[in-house]
FILORO-401697 format. One line per 5 residues: number of its first residue (from 0); their letters; for each residue x, y, z of N, C-alpha, C. Coordinates in Angstrom, 2 decimals. Example, Ala and Ser with C-alpha at 12.3 -4.5 7.8 and 13.67 -1.06 7.14 Angstrom:
2
0 = as = 13.19:-5.69:7.80:12.30:-4.50:7.80:13.20:-3.30:7.80 ~ 12.85:-2.25:7.08:13.67:-1.06:7.14:12.90:0.03:7.87
end
This chain:
90
0 = myykp = 97.10:79.34:80.68:98.50:79.63:80.91:99.34:78.74:80.01 ~ 100.42:79.28:79.60:101.31:78.52:78.73:102.38:77.77:79.50 ~ 102.40:77.91:80.83:103.36:77.14:81.64:102.70:76.79:82.96 ~ 103.20:75.77:83.59:102.70:75.36:84.90:103.72:75.79:85.95 ~ 103.27:76.55:86.96:104.22:76.95:88.00:104.71:75.75:88.79
5 = kdepe = 105.97:75.80:89.16:106.56:74.70:89.93:106.07:74.75:91.36 ~ 106.03:73.58:91.97:105.69:73.51:93.39:106.89:73.99:94.20 ~ 106.59:74.40:95.42:107.65:74.84:96.33:108.52:73.64:96.70 ~ 109.85:73.78:96.61:110.73:72.65:96.97:110.56:72.24:98.44 ~ 110.80:70.99:98.70:110.66:70.44:100.06:111.59:71.15:101.05
10 = enikl = 112.77:71.52:100.57:113.73:72.22:101.43:113.19:73.57:101.87 ~ 112.51:74.28:100.96:111.92:75.58:101.32:110.77:75.41:102.30 ~ 110.01:74.36:102.15:108.89:74.13:103.07:109.40:73.88:104.49 ~ 110.48:73.10:104.61:111.08:72.88:105.94:111.62:74.17:106.52 ~ 112.25:74.97:105.65:112.81:76.24:106.10:111.70:77.21:106.52
15 = iekie = 110.59:77.20:105.81:109.45:78.05:106.18:108.91:77.65:107.55 ~ 108.85:76.37:107.83:108.38:75.92:109.14:109.31:76.39:110.25 ~ 110.63:76.31:110.00:111.60:76.76:111.01:111.50:78.27:111.23 ~ 111.35:79.03:110.14:111.22:80.49:110.24:109.97:80.85:111.01 ~ 108.87:80.17:110.72:107.62:80.44:111.43:107.74:80.12:112.91
20 = elyrg = 108.44:79.05:113.23:108.65:78.66:114.63:109.47:79.73:115.36 ~ 110.53:80.23:114.71:111.34:81.28:115.32:110.54:82.58:115.46 ~ 109.71:82.88:114.47:108.92:84.11:114.51:107.88:84.07:115.63 ~ 107.31:82.90:115.86:106.36:82.77:116.98:107.04:82.98:118.31 ~ 108.30:82.55:118.41:109.05:82.73:119.66:109.44:84.18:119.91
25 = dstlg = 109.84:84.88:118.85:110.26:86.27:118.99:109.89:87.02:117.72 ~ 108.83:87.81:117.79:108.33:88.49:116.60:109.11:89.76:116.27 ~ 110.13:90.09:117.05:110.93:91.27:116.75:112.06:90.96:115.78 ~ 112.25:89.68:115.45:113.35:89.31:114.56:113.04:89.70:113.12 ~ 114.01:90.35:112.49:113.93:90.61:111.07:114.59:89.49:110.31
30 = yrqmk = 114.73:89.65:109.00:115.30:88.55:108.21:116.78:88.36:108.49 ~ 117.50:89.41:108.86:118.93:89.27:109.14:119.16:88.49:110.43 ~ 118.41:88.87:111.47:118.54:88.16:112.74:118.00:86.74:112.62 ~ 116.97:86.59:111.78:116.41:85.26:111.55:117.47:84.34:110.93 ~ 118.26:84.89:110.01:119.32:84.12:109.35:120.35:83.66:110.37
35 = tmler = 120.79:84.57:111.25:121.78:84.19:112.24:121.23:83.17:113.24 ~ 119.95:83.30:113.59:119.34:82.32:114.49:119.28:80.95:113.84 ~ 118.95:80.90:112.56:118.90:79.63:111.85:120.29:78.99:111.80 ~ 121.31:79.81:111.60:122.67:79.28:111.52:123.19:78.84:112.87 ~ 122.97:79.65:113.91:123.50:79.35:115.24:122.78:78.19:115.91
40 = elgin = 121.47:78.33:116.04:120.73:77.36:116.84:120.43:76.06:116.09 ~ 120.11:76.17:114.82:119.68:74.98:114.08:120.76:74.42:113.17 ~ 121.84:75.18:112.97:122.93:74.71:112.13:122.59:74.67:110.65 ~ 121.62:75.48:110.24:121.21:75.52:108.84:121.95:76.66:108.16 ~ 122.74:76.35:107.14:123.46:77.37:106.40:122.56:77.87:105.27
45 = vnhkr = 122.13:79.12:105.37:121.17:79.68:104.42:121.56:81.11:104.10 ~ 121.27:81.55:102.89:121.57:82.90:102.45:120.51:83.87:102.98 ~ 120.93:85.11:103.28:119.99:86.09:103.82:118.93:86.47:102.79 ~ 119.29:86.43:101.50:118.32:86.76:100.46:117.20:85.72:100.38 ~ 117.56:84.49:100.65:116.56:83.43:100.64:115.62:83.58:101.83
50 = vrslt = 116.18:83.90:102.99:115.36:84.10:104.18:114.43:85.28:103.97 ~ 114.95:86.34:103.35:114.12:87.52:103.11:112.98:87.21:102.15 ~ 113.26:86.47:101.08:112.20:86.16:100.13:111.15:85.25:100.75 ~ 111.57:84.33:101.62:110.59:83.45:102.27:109.75:84.20:103.30 ~ 110.36:85.14:104.02:109.57:85.92:104.99:108.60:86.84:104.25
55 = klmrl = 109.00:87.35:103.10:108.07:88.15:102.30:106.94:87.29:101.77 ~ 107.26:86.07:101.39:106.24:85.14:100.90:105.22:84.83:101.99 ~ 105.71:84.71:103.24:104.82:84.42:104.37:104.20:85.69:104.95 ~ 104.61:86.85:104.44:104.13:88.16:104.90:104.44:88.39:106.38 ~ 105.66:88.05:106.77:106.13:88.29:108.13:107.01:89.52:108.15
60 = kgiap = 106.84:90.34:109.17:107.69:91.51:109.35:108.10:91.57:110.80 ~ 109.36:91.91:111.02:109.83:92.09:112.38:109.27:93.37:112.97 ~ 108.89:93.31:114.21:108.35:94.49:114.87:109.52:95.36:115.29 ~ 109.59:96.56:114.71:110.70:97.47:114.98:110.20:98.60:115.87 ~ 111.09:99.18:116.67:110.68:100.33:117.48:110.33:101.51:116.59
65 = gpknt = 109.46:102.36:117.07:109.03:103.53:116.32:110.11:104.59:116.27 ~ 109.85:105.68:115.55:110.84:106.74:115.45:111.05:107.45:116.78 ~ 112.28:107.82:117.02:112.62:108.51:118.25:112.48:110.02:118.02 ~ 111.62:110.63:118.77:111.45:112.07:118.67:112.27:112.76:119.75 ~ 112.66:113.98:119.48:113.48:114.70:120.45:112.67:115.17:121.64
70 = risgt = 111.40:115.39:121.45:110.56:115.85:122.56:109.86:114.66:123.20 ~ 109.91:114.63:124.50:109.25:113.57:125.24:107.95:114.16:125.77 ~ 106.85:113.51:125.51:105.56:114.02:125.95:105.47:113.97:127.47 ~ 104.84:114.97:128.03:104.65:115.00:129.46:105.74:115.74:130.22 ~ 106.77:116.26:129.56:107.81:117.00:130.26:107.63:118.49:130.02
75 = nhinf = 107.91:119.26:131.02:107.82:120.72:130.91:109.22:121.30:130.94 ~ 109.58:122.02:129.92:110.88:122.67:129.88:110.71:124.11:130.33 ~ 111.48:124.47:131.33:111.36:125.80:131.92:112.37:126.73:131.26 ~ 111.90:127.91:130.86:112.77:128.93:130.29:113.32:129.78:131.43 ~ 114.59:129.57:131.77:115.20:130.31:132.88:115.59:131.72:132.48
80 = lkhln = 115.61:132.04:131.22:116.01:133.37:130.76:114.80:134.25:130.44 ~ 113.66:133.88:130.89:112.44:134.62:130.60:112.45:136.03:131.20 ~ 113.05:136.16:132.36:113.05:137.45:133.04:114.02:138.44:132.44 ~ 114.98:138.00:131.61:115.95:138.90:130.98:115.32:139.66:129.82 ~ 115.63:140.93:129.74:115.13:141.76:128.66:116.28:141.91:127.64
85 = vkefn = 116.20:141.24:126.54:117.24:141.26:125.53:116.96:142.41:124.55 ~ 117.90:143.35:124.48:117.70:144.53:123.62:118.51:144.41:122.34 ~ 119.68:143.80:122.42:120.52:143.64:121.23:121.33:142.35:121.38 ~ 121.88:141.92:120.28:122.66:140.70:120.30:124.13:141.03:120.11 ~ 125.01:140.08:120.33:126.45:140.27:120.22:126.87:140.55:118.82
end
């Protein structure tokens, strides 16, 4: 290699430890909520882009709810108009 990669700054290492601690407490937090938690509870002023890059570096992802489907499994919808004989429309 023609260059030596820099070591991770000490400030980032401390921030990674705090992010990991918050993630262990609540794994549903994404990087945006993680940023607000760091600012509110710990008083650390940090940019959301920095939090996002560090969470990507640690391969952390917030657990998000799955897609909402219109049909709920296990329900039976009754067709009340089944007995009507439709011959033409309006």
